[in-house]
C-alpha positions in Angstrom: 0.0 0.0 0.0 1.1 3.5 -0.7 -0.9 4.8 2.3 0.9 7.5 4.1 0.9 6.3 7.8 1.9 9.8 8.9 -1.1 11.5 7.2 -3.1 13.6 9.7 -6.0 16.0 9.4 -8.2 18.0 11.7 -11.0 15.6 10.9 -8.9 12.4 11.6 -6.1 13.6 13.9 -5.0 10.0 14.8 -4.5 9.1 11.2 -4.3 5.3 10.5 -4.1 4.7 14.3 -7.6 6.2 14.5 -9.3 3.6 12.4 -8.4 4.2 8.8 -8.3 1.1 6.6 -6.7 0.8 3.2 -8.9 0.1 0.2 -7.4 -3.4 0.1 -8.4 -4.1 3.7 -11.9 -2.6 3.1 -12.5 -4.7 -0.1 -11.4 -7.8 1.8 -13.6 -7.1 4.9 -16.6 -6.5 2.7 -16.0 -9.6 0.5 -15.6 -7.5 -2.6 -12.1 -8.6 -3.7 -13.2 -10.4 -6.8 -16.3 -8.4 -7.6 -17.0 -5.6 -10.1 -17.7 -2.4 -8.3 -19.9 0.0 -10.2 -19.4 3.1 -8.2 -16.5 4.0 -5.8 -16.9 7.2 -3.8 -14.0 8.4 -1.7 -14.3 11.3 0.7 -11.4 10.9 3.1 -10.7 14.6 4.0 -7.4 14.9 2.2 -6.0 11.3 2.0 -7.2 11.1 -1.7 -3.8 12.7 -2.7 -1.7 10.1 -0.9 -3.9 7.0 -1.5 -5.0 7.3 -5.2 -2.4 4.7 -6.4 -4.0 2.2 -4.1 -7.5 2.5 -5.6 -7.2 3.8 -9.1 -6.3 0.4 -10.6 -9.1 -1.6 -9.1 -11.3 -1.4 -12.2 -14.2 0.5 -10.7 -16.7 1.5 -13.4 -17.1 5.0 -11.9 -15.0 6.9 -9.4 -16.2 9.9 -7.5 -13.5 11.6 -5.5 -13.9 14.5 -3.3 -10.7 16.5 -3.5 -9.7 18.8 -0.6 -7.0 21.5 -1.0 -4.5 21.5 -3.8 -1.0 20.0 -3.3 2.0 21.7 -5.0 5.1 20.2 -6.6 7.2 21.7 -3.7 4.7 20.9 -0.9 2.5 23.2 1.0 3.6 23.4 4.6 1.5 26.6 5.2 -1.7 24.5 4.7 -2.1 22.6 7.9 -5.6 21.3 7.1 -4.9 19.3 3.9 -2.2 17.4 2.1 1.2 19.0 2.7 3.8 16.8 0.9 5.1 17.6 -2.6 2.8 16.3 -5.4 2.4 17.3 -9.0 -1.3 17.3 -9.6 -0.8 16.7 -13.3 0.6 13.3 -12.3 -2.5 12.6 -10.1 -5.0 13.5 -12.9 -2.8 11.8 -15.5 -3.3 8.5 -13.6 -7.0 8.7 -14.3 -6.4 9.0 -18.0 -3.7 6.3 -18.0 -6.2 3.9 -16.3 -8.9 4.6 -18.9 -11.0 7.2 -17.0 -12.7 10.3 -18.3 -14.0 13.2 -16.2 -17.8 13.5 -16.7 -18.9 15.7 -13.9 -17.7 18.1 -11.3 -19.5 19.6 -8.3 -17.9 22.4 -6.4 -18.9 22.9 -2.7 -17.2 24.8 -0.1 -13.5 24.0 0.0 -13.8 20.8 -1.9 -14.8 19.5 -5.3 -16.4 16.2 -6.3 -14.9 14.9 -9.5 -16.7 12.1 -11.2 -14.8 9.8 -13.6 -16.1 7.0 -15.8 -14.1 4.1 -17.1 -14.1 4.1 -20.9 -12.7 0.7 -21.5 -13.8 -2.7 -20.2 
């Protein structure tokens, strides 16, 4: 897993020690390891930036991801609420394209945006 065990937020201050599970653990616990998932919605208050490589290749037919804050290539230490480590968001969005997803909807609300992607290939 690429899960950042040091990830903390105001919402989940204990990080993984506070009850987070990886997508692999969640799929196993729910008995969904070999099933086709039609819609995957993730709203993890900032962990989407550090966990996307764990769930983007699972073959979900649709992904709805609520993005919080915007990382920068050099990191954003002034933003204590959301993801602070360096990340090129072009790489993040490029992974959706590389895995056969296309953006079909966006919904801005408050400090976040829901982005809806649909898988174009089988």
